[in-house]
C-alpha positions, 0 to 999 in steps of 0.5 A, spaced: 561 580 345 563 577 336 558 583 334 563 588 339 570 585 335 567 586 329 566 593 330 573 594 333 575 591 327 571 596 321 574 601 327 567 603 329 569 603 336 564 609 338 558 605 335 562 599 341 562 602 345 555 605 347 552 599 343 550 595 350 547 602 351 542 603 346 540 596 345 538 598 353 534 605 350 531 601 343 528 596 350 526 601 354 522 606 350 519 605 343 524 606 338 524 605 330 530 600 327 532 608 322 532 611 329 537 606 333 542 605 327 541 614 327 543 614 334 548 609 333 552 613 327 550 620 330 556 616 337 560 614 332 561 621 327 562 624 335 568 620 338 571 620 332 570 628 333 573 628 340 578 623 339 580 628 332 579 636 336 584 631 342 590 628 336 589 636 334 590 639 341 597 635 342 600 637 336 598 643 337 602 642 344 600 648 347 604 651 353 598 651 358 592 647 355 587 649 358 587 656 356 582 659 353 577 665 352 572 662 358 578 664 363 580 670 361 580 675 365 577 681 361 576 685 366 583 688 369 584 692 363 577 695 361 580 699 354 581 692 351 578 692 345 575 685 347 570 685 339 577 684 336 579 679 340 572 674 339 572 676 332 580 673 331 577 667 336 572 667 330 579 664 326 576 668 320 583 671 319 585 664 318 580 662 313 583 668 309 590 667 310 591 673 314 596 673 320 596 677 327 601 680 331 599 681 339 604 686 343 605 689 350 609 688 355 609 682 360 603 680 364 598 682 361 594 676 357 598 675 350 599 667 350 594 666 353 589 670 348 593 666 343 593 659 346 585 661 347 585 663 339 589 658 338 583 653 341 578 656 338 582 654 331 582 647 333 575 646 334 574 649 328 577 645 324 584 648 322 590 644 324 595 649 330 602 649 332 604 653 339 611 654 338 615 660 344 620 663 340 626 659 342 623 652 342 621 654 336 628 655 333 631 649 336 627 644 334 628 648 327 636 646 329 635 639 331 631 638 324 638 641 322 642 636 325 638 629 324 637 632 316 631 633 317 631 641 315 626 640 310 621 637 312 620 640 318 620 646 315 615 645 309 612 641 316 611 650 319 609 652 312 603 648 311 600 649 318 594 652 317 595 657 325 602 658 327 602 661 333 610 664 335 609 666 341 613 671 346 618 673 341 624 678 343 623 674 350 631 671 350 637 672 347 637 668 339 642 665 336 646 669 331 642 665 326 635 666 328 633 672 324 635 668 317 631 662 320 624 667 322 625 671 314 624 663 311 619 661 315 614 667 315 616 669 308 614 660 307 608 662 310 605 669 307 599 669 304 598 661 305 597 661 311 596 664 318 601 666 322 601 669 330 605 673 333 606 676 340 612 680 343 613 684 349 616 689 345 614 694 340 616 694 332 620 700 332 625 696 337 625 688 333 631 691 329 636 695 334 636 689 340 642 687 339 641 680 343 634 678 338 639 681 331 647 681 331 650 687 328 650 685 320 648 687 314 644 681 312 640 682 319 636 688 317 632 682 317 628 685 322 625 690 318 624 684 313 620 681 318 616 686 320 613 688 313 612 681 312 608 678 318 604 686 317 604 687 310 598 694 313 605 696 316 604 703 311 597 703 310 597 703 318 601 710 319 608 707 319 613 712 318 616 711 311 624 709 312 629 712 311 632 711 303 639 708 306 635 702 311 629 701 305 636 700 300 638 695 306 631 691 306 632 690 299 640 689 298 642 681 296 643 680 303 636 679 305 638 672 301 633 673 296 628 674 300 625 682 298 620 685 304 612 682 302 609 690 297 605 694 303 596 693 303 593 700 299 588 701 303 589 698 310 588 701 317 589 700 325 583 696 327 585 697 333 591 704 336 592 704 344 597 707 348 603 703 353 606 707 358 614 705 355 613 708 348 606 711 346 601 711 342 604 707 336 602 705 329 600 698 329 601 693 325 598 687 321 591 685 319 590 683 326 593 687 330 592 688 338 595 692 342 594 689 350 597 694 355 596 693 364 589 698 366 589 703 362 
């Protein structure tokens, strides 16, 4: 049909796909021409919206693309802060360019919730990028080898929500601390980062498998402060003077720790069997623990 070809040339595939159906509807029931046009335009808009969402889901590259809040089992841990989870799912924190941190042992649902919140952000027209920590660093290494590091870092810096999953699950390369710090610093107060980890924040500095034994790699502390500007306000203990001096040292490559938020309060306080009560981190922090 000539009209079908014309519609597709005009990139009105949504109208072309339903045109015959809508024409039959207009013949079968009283429908004013303006109502027919309105239905066709609505069909086109719906098709474009669905295709945009599909593209953004593919671009996000979720490890488990079917993980949503609808299929998350809240019953395994009755004390989980559901209100905070659903508050995060509204993605208001993305609009405010705030960060989120999910802590808890393996199997407590951190990755599921992180991906579910990513799916919710896509539904609200935000671009999302999901990467496991080791995959993100592999992608960065590939970009360095290809000579496209600058473009890759720019893409990481500008995506509204970056989800870095399974931080601390694997041994990372020697440059991991500086690379992660650069990513976090580029995004700080410009875009939202959601980080999941099975390790308490207090262990990030001392984990030799994650951070090489060198003075510059006190960047673990700087990442902690930068990812979570509320760390002091949430009640974190003060660092020893020599450790704070290391954080401010020029060996950090010119990246200074973030200024703490003065009036920040922890949104959720829980106890883990291993670490006991710990101060939580960040404007939006959630500690997941096995059934308490």
